C-alpha positions in Angstrom: 19.6 -8.1 -6.8 19.0 -11.4 -8.5 16.0 -11.2 -10.8 14.1 -13.8 -12.8 16.1 -14.9 -15.9 13.1 -15.4 -18.1 13.0 -13.9 -21.6 10.4 -11.3 -22.4 7.0 -12.5 -23.7 6.4 -11.5 -27.3 2.9 -10.0 -27.7 0.5 -12.1 -29.6 -0.7 -11.0 -33.0 -4.3 -10.4 -34.1 -5.9 -13.8 -34.8 -7.5 -12.9 -38.2 -9.3 -16.3 -38.3 -12.8 -17.3 -39.4 -15.7 -15.4 -37.8 -16.3 -18.4 -35.6 -12.7 -18.6 -34.5 -12.6 -14.8 -33.8 -15.8 -14.9 -31.8 -14.6 -17.8 -29.7 -11.3 -16.0 -29.0 -13.1 -12.8 -28.0 -15.2 -14.8 -25.6 -12.3 -16.6 -23.8 -10.4 -13.3 -23.8 -13.2 -11.9 -21.6 -13.2 -14.9 -19.4 -9.5 -15.0 -18.7 -8.9 -11.2 -18.4 -8.9 -9.7 -14.9 -9.3 -6.0 -15.0 -8.1 -3.6 -12.3 -11.4 -3.4 -10.5 -11.7 -7.2 -10.2 -8.0 -7.6 -9.2 -8.5 -5.1 -6.3 -11.6 -7.0 -5.2 -9.5 -10.3 -5.2 -6.7 -8.6 -3.2 -9.2 -7.2 -0.7 -10.8 -10.6 -0.2 -7.3 -12.1 0.2 -6.5 -9.8 3.1 -9.9 -10.6 4.7 -9.2 -14.3 4.4 -5.6 -13.8 5.9 -7.1 -12.1 8.9 -9.8 -14.8 9.4 -7.1 -17.5 9.3 -5.0 -15.6 11.9 -8.1 -15.3 14.3 -9.6 -18.8 14.1 -8.7 -22.4 13.3 -10.2 -24.3 10.4 -10.4 -21.3 8.0 -10.0 -21.6 4.2 -6.5 -20.0 4.4 -5.2 -21.8 7.4 -2.4 -19.3 8.2 -0.2 -21.9 10.0 2.2 -20.6 12.7 5.6 -22.0 11.6 7.1 -21.8 15.1 10.0 -20.1 13.5 10.5 -17.2 15.9 12.5 -14.0 15.2 14.7 -13.1 12.3 18.1 -14.0 10.8 21.0 -11.6 10.9 23.1 -13.1 8.2 25.9 -13.7 10.7 25.0 -17.3 11.7 27.6 -20.0 11.2 27.9 -23.8 11.2 27.1 -27.1 9.4 23.5 -28.0 8.8 21.7 -30.6 6.7 18.5 -30.1 4.8 16.1 -32.6 3.2 13.7 -31.4 0.6 10.6 -33.4 -0.3 7.8 -31.8 -2.2 8.0 -32.5 -5.9 9.4 -34.8 -8.6 12.8 -35.2 -6.8 14.0 -35.4 -3.2 17.2 -33.6 -2.3 19.7 -33.9 0.5 21.8 -30.8 1.1 24.8 -30.0 3.3 24.9 -26.3 4.1 27.9 -24.6 5.6 27.0 -21.1 6.9 30.0 -18.7 6.9 28.4 -15.5 8.2 28.1 -12.2 6.3 25.2 -13.7 4.3 27.6 -16.2 2.7 27.2 -20.0 2.6 28.4 -23.1 0.7 26.3 -26.1 -0.3 26.8 -29.6 -1.5 23.8 -31.7 -2.5 22.4 -34.8 -4.1 19.1 -35.5 -5.8 17.0 -38.7 -6.2 13.9 -39.3 -8.2 10.6 -40.0 -6.3 8.8 -42.6 -8.5 5.0 -42.6 -9.0 4.9 -45.8 -7.0 6.5 -44.2 -4.0 4.3 -41.1 -4.4 1.1 -43.2 -4.1 2.4 -46.2 -2.0 2.9 -46.4 1.8 4.5 -43.7 3.8 6.8 -46.3 5.5 8.2 -47.2 2.1 8.8 -43.6 1.2 10.6 -42.9 4.5 12.8 -46.0 4.1 13.8 -44.7 0.7 14.6 -41.3 2.0 16.6 -42.7 4.9 18.7 -44.7 2.4 19.3 -41.6 0.3 20.5 -39.6 3.4 22.7 -42.5 4.5 24.4 -42.7 1.0 24.9 -39.0 0.9 26.6 -38.9 4.4 28.9 -41.7 3.3 29.9 -39.8 0.1 30.6 -36.7 2.3 32.6 -38.7 4.8 30.1 -37.8 7.6 28.9 -41.2 8.5 30.9 -41.4 11.7 30.3 -38.0 13.3 30.5 -37.6 17.2 27.2 -35.8 17.4 24.1 -36.3 15.3 23.8 -33.8 12.5 20.9 -31.4 12.8 18.5 -31.6 9.8 15.8 -29.2 8.6 13.1 -31.3 6.9 11.4 -29.4 4.1 8.0 -31.1 3.9 6.1 -29.2 1.3 2.6 -30.4 2.2 0.0 -29.0 4.6 1.0 -29.7 8.2 -0.4 -28.4 11.5 2.7 -27.7 13.5 2.8 -28.0 17.3 6.5 -27.2 17.7 9.4 -26.3 15.4 10.1 -30.0 15.0 6.7 -31.5 15.4 3.5 -31.5 13.3 0.6 -33.4 12.0 0.1 -33.8 8.2 -3.4 -32.7 7.2 -3.4 -33.5 3.4 -1.4 -34.4 0.4 -1.0 -32.1 -2.6 1.1 -32.0 -5.8 0.4 -35.5 -7.0 1.4 -37.3 -3.8 -1.1 -39.6 -2.0 0.8 -42.0 0.3 -1.1 -44.1 2.8 -0.5 -44.0 6.5 0.6 -40.3 6.6 -2.3 -38.0 7.0 -3.0 -37.5 10.7 0.6 -38.5 11.6 3.8 -36.6 12.3 6.2 -36.8 9.3 9.1 -36.0 11.5 8.6 -39.1 13.7 7.9 -41.3 10.7 11.2 -40.3 9.1 13.2 -40.2 12.4 12.0 -43.9 13.0 13.3 -44.9 9.5 16.7 -43.1 10.3 17.0 -44.8 13.6 16.2 -48.2 12.1 19.1 -47.7 9.7 21.4 -46.2 12.3 21.8 -42.9 10.3 23.4 -40.2 12.6 20.9 -37.5 11.9 18.4 -35.7 14.2 15.5 -33.8 12.6 15.5 -30.5 14.5 13.0 -28.6 12.3 10.0 -29.3 10.2 10.1 -26.7 7.4 7.6 -25.7 4.8 9.4 -24.8 1.6 7.9 -21.3 1.5 9.1 -20.6 5.1 12.5 -21.9 3.9 12.4 -19.5 0.9 11.7 -16.6 3.2 14.7 -17.5 5.4 17.1 -18.2 2.6 16.3 -14.7 1.2 16.6 -13.2 4.7 20.1 -14.6 5.4 21.3 -12.3 2.5 18.7 -9.6 2.8 17.6 -8.9 6.4 14.7 -6.6 5.3 12.8 -9.7 3.9 9.1 -9.8 4.9 7.9 -12.7 2.8 8.9 -15.7 0.8 6.8 -17.2 -2.1 6.9 -20.4 -4.2 5.7 -19.8 -7.7 6.6 -23.1 -9.4 5.0 -26.5 -9.7 2.9 -25.5 -6.7 2.2 -22.1 -5.1 2.3 -20.7 -1.6 3.5 -17.8 0.5 4.9 -17.2 4.0 5.6 -13.9 5.8 6.8 -12.4 9.1 3.8 -11.6 11.4 3.6 -9.7 14.7 2.6 -12.1 17.5 -0.1 -9.7 18.6 -1.9 -10.3 15.2 -2.0 -14.0 15.7 -5.2 -14.0 17.7 -5.6 -17.8 17.7 -2.1 -18.3 19.3 -2.5 -20.4 22.5 1.0 -21.8 23.0 2.3 -19.2 25.5 5.3 -17.0 25.5 7.7 -17.0 22.5 11.4 -16.0 22.2 10.5 -13.1 19.9 7.6 -10.7 19.1 7.5 -12.0 15.5 6.8 -15.4 13.9 6.8 -16.6 10.3 3.3 -17.6 9.2 2.7 -20.1 6.4 -0.4 -18.9 4.6 -1.2 -22.0 2.6 -2.7 -19.6 0.1 -3.1 -22.3 -2.6 -6.5 -22.9 -0.9 -7.5 -19.2 -1.1 -11.2 -18.9 -2.2 -11.9 -22.6 -2.3 -15.5 -21.4 -2.0 -15.2 -19.6 -5.3 -16.9 -16.5 -4.2 -14.3 -14.2 -5.8 -11.9 -15.9 -8.2 -12.9 -15.8 -11.9 -13.0 -19.6 -12.5 -13.8 -20.6 -16.0 -15.3 -23.9 -17.3 -11.7 -24.9 -18.4 -10.6 -24.5 -14.8 -13.6 -26.5 -13.6 -12.8 -29.3 -15.9 -9.2 -29.4 -14.6 -10.4 -29.3 -11.0 -13.0 -32.1 -11.6 -10.4 -34.4 -13.1 -7.7 -33.6 -10.5 -6.7 -35.9 -7.6 -8.1 -33.2 -5.2 -11.3 -31.8 -6.6 -12.6 -28.6 -4.9 -9.3 -28.1 -3.1 -6.4 -25.7 -3.8 -8.4 -23.8 -6.3 -6.1 -20.7 -6.3 -3.1 -22.9 -6.7 -4.8 -24.5 -9.8 -5.1 -21.1 -11.4 -1.5 -19.9 -10.9 0.9 -23.0 -10.7 3.2 -24.6 -13.2 1.7 -28.0 -12.6 -1.7 -26.8 -14.0 -1.3 -24.0 -16.5 -0.5 -26.2 -19.4 -3.5 -28.3 -18.7 -5.8 -25.3 -18.7 -4.4 -24.3 -22.1 -5.0 -27.9 -23.3 -8.6 -27.8 -22.1 -9.2 -24.7 -24.2 -7.5 -26.2 -27.2 -9.4 -29.5 -27.0 -12.7 -27.5 -26.5 -11.9 -25.7 -29.8 -11.1 -29.0 -31.5 -14.5 -30.4 -30.4 -16.1 -27.4 -32.1 -14.0 -27.8 -35.3 -12.2 -24.5 -34.7 -8.7 -26.0 -34.4 -6.6 -28.8 -35.8 -9.5 -30.2 -37.8 -7.5 -30.9 -41.0 -8.0 -34.4 -42.4 -5.1 -36.6 -41.2 -4.1 -34.3 -38.3 -2.8 -36.4 -35.4 -4.6 -35.3 -32.2 -3.8 -38.4 -30.1 -1.2 -36.7 -27.9 -3.0 -33.4 -27.3 -6.0 -35.4 -26.3 -4.2 -36.9 -23.3 -4.3 -35.3 -19.8 -1.3 -33.1 -18.9 0.3 -33.7 -22.3 0.5 -29.9 -22.9 3.3 -28.9 -20.5 3.7 -25.5 -19.0 7.2 -25.5 -20.4 5.6 -25.5 -23.9 3.8 -22.3 -22.9 7.2 -20.7 -22.0 8.6 -21.5 -25.4 5.5 -20.3 -27.2 5.2 -17.1 -25.3 8.8 -16.1 -26.0 8.4 -16.6 -29.7 8.8 -13.2 -31.4 9.4 -14.4 -34.9 6.9 -13.2 -37.6 6.1 -16.7 -38.7 5.9 -18.1 -35.1 8.5 -20.8 -35.9 9.0 -21.7 -32.3 5.2 -22.2 -31.8 5.2 -24.5 -34.9 8.2 -26.4 -33.7 6.8 -26.9 -30.2 3.5 -28.3 -31.5 5.3 -30.5 -34.0 8.0 -31.9 -31.8 6.1 -32.4 -28.6 2.5 -33.0 -29.8 3.0 -34.4 -33.3 0.7 -31.7 -34.7 1.8 -31.1 -38.3 0.8 -28.7 -41.1 -0.6 -26.3 -38.5 -1.8 -23.1 -40.3 -0.8 -19.6 -39.3 -4.2 -18.8 -37.7 -3.9 -21.8 -35.5 -0.4 -20.8 -34.4 -1.7 -17.4 -33.5 -4.6 -18.9 -31.6 -2.4 -21.2 -29.5 0.0 -18.4 -28.7 -2.9 -16.2 -27.6 -4.4 -18.9 -25.4 -1.0 -19.3 -23.7 -0.7 -15.5 -23.2 -4.2 -15.3 -21.6 -3.6 -18.2 -19.2 0.0 -17.1 -18.3 -1.0 -13.4 -17.8 -4.0 -14.4 -15.6 -1.7 -16.5 -13.4 0.8 -13.6 -12.9 -1.9 -11.1 -12.1 -3.5 -13.4 -9.5 0.0 -13.9 -8.0 0.2 -10.1 -7.8 -3.0 -10.0 -5.8 -1.5 -12.4 -3.2 1.8 -10.5 -3.0 0.1 -7.1 -2.7 -2.2 -8.5 -0.1 0.7 -9.7 2.0 2.6 -6.4 1.5 -0.4 -4.3 2.5 -1.2 -6.5 5.5 2.4 -6.2 6.7 2.3 -2.4 6.3 5.1 -2.1 3.8 5.9 1.6 3.4 8.1 3.7 1.2 11.3 2.3 2.8 10.2 -0.9 1.1 10.8 -4.6 1.8 12.3 -7.6 0.1 10.3 -10.6 -1.0 12.1 -13.8 -2.0 10.5 -16.0 -4.7 11.6 -19.5 -5.6 10.1 -21.6 -8.4 10.4 -22.3 -12.1 7.4 -20.2 -13.1 8.9 -17.0 -11.5 12.4 -17.7 -12.7 11.8 -18.9 -16.3 8.3 -18.1 -17.5 8.4 -15.2 -20.0 7.5 -11.8 -18.5 6.0 -13.4 -15.4 7.7 -11.0 -13.1 6.9 -7.9 -15.3 3.2 -8.9 -15.3 3.3 -9.3 -11.5 4.7 -5.8 -11.2 2.1 -4.4 -13.6 -0.6 -6.0 -11.4 1.0 -4.7 -8.2 1.2 -1.1 -9.5 -2.6 -1.3 -10.0 -3.1 -2.7 -6.5 -0.8 -0.3 -4.7 -1.3 2.9 -6.6 0.5 5.1 -4.0 3.7 3.2 -4.8 3.1 2.7 -8.5 5.7 5.2 -9.4 8.5 3.1 -7.8 6.9 -0.3 -7.2 10.0 -2.3 -8.1 12.1 -0.6 -5.5 9.5 -0.6 -2.8 8.3 -4.2 -3.1 11.6 -5.8 -4.2 10.9 -9.1 -5.7 14.0 -11.3 -6.1 15.0 -14.8 -6.9 15.5 -16.7 -3.6 17.4 -19.7 -4.7 16.9 -23.0 -2.9 14.6 -22.0 -0.1 13.9 -25.7 0.4 17.6 -26.6 0.8 19.4 -23.6 2.2 16.2 -22.4 3.8 15.6 -25.7 5.7 19.2 -25.6 6.9 18.7 -22.1 8.1 15.5 -23.2 9.9 17.5 -25.9 11.7 19.8 -23.0 12.6 16.9 -20.8 13.9 15.7 -23.9 15.9 19.2 -24.1 17.5 19.1 -20.4 18.4 15.6 -20.8 19.9 16.5 -23.8 22.0 19.6 -22.0 23.3 17.7 -18.8 24.2 15.0 -20.7 26.2 
């Protein structure tokens, strides 16, 4: 079973700072620590919110039916294309399914500039169509007899009306293109492909989390859920049609459907999550204040900024980096403390915290940092990183309990840099899940089997195009 490849986190050392530094650290330790009782309350609220979203429209957790019906067997075969849009890069992938859970992929990547992310949707679609066209030419597929089926991973909130139709409801993750919200991204992109005579038909609109579930399921048919724990966060899982009380679209080809939870919005009302003033500051200055609050506590895009907010608050109180001549220009800039710095800092097990020192020096130009300051920075990273993993555990346990996972167990595929590379992130999730599922605590890792589901947004989108094919043929 593929596991996360992250190193172990090295436990932080006692601060041993001034009385003021120690008091400050004691206070934020309380604010960022989620004990078992609180974690159980969060998990219970998560399940209630799931059920609300399944019953009625316009709930905080929207629980979107993905129109992906039934399950994969791992025996499917054929050529399918995938397009992945949802972060810094866009990717085009050609997937050849060989059966027996095996597949081959070829892909290309292109950067999505800040101008494109915040410009017009038409410009973005033109750019994407050009990228697909170039890729097909490179793969000698520009003159095919039949249009190639493409699964479009569009990693933003969409209200789907069919497997290949949907209306975008919002932008997240730093995107804010005009002329997109309220429209169908499939039609907008298909128009651009037609204008450029690219031989591709978009047969499935895919959320990256749904894709993660499918890419895991092609190799592990006992998969019940897929999660993204990376730049952003979300979860999808297999639901019984009888539980989707709001379903009004008639008979389906299967008694099961994948639900996209959009759990990044969980508890936007803030009745349950332990939101600190540092989180509030991040939220207030974000491009989507008051939205996606759960995502802002657990995602790679935000964790470094939460740490930076704590550090700069300490600087304002003369508790950190206040030596004469210390250069605090970089650390004072938004999003300058990256989550990747936290990974390096958390894995530092050297007695003198040489990696912490080097990270601060190289990336933030902070020099002559004393040992107490190194210990403080490491502890802040540990607090923010551990809280994120424990909150992720509440979501995973909520889904596992709702889907009635028993001792036979189930697989959960997880994609994303945080799960794969952040030190001890998976261990901390399992620790939280053992507290949340005490009946299974003795064997939690074999009952809720977390595993790295690589490339949900590529292979998973191609597999969704494949499921779409199966569904059309069975109707």
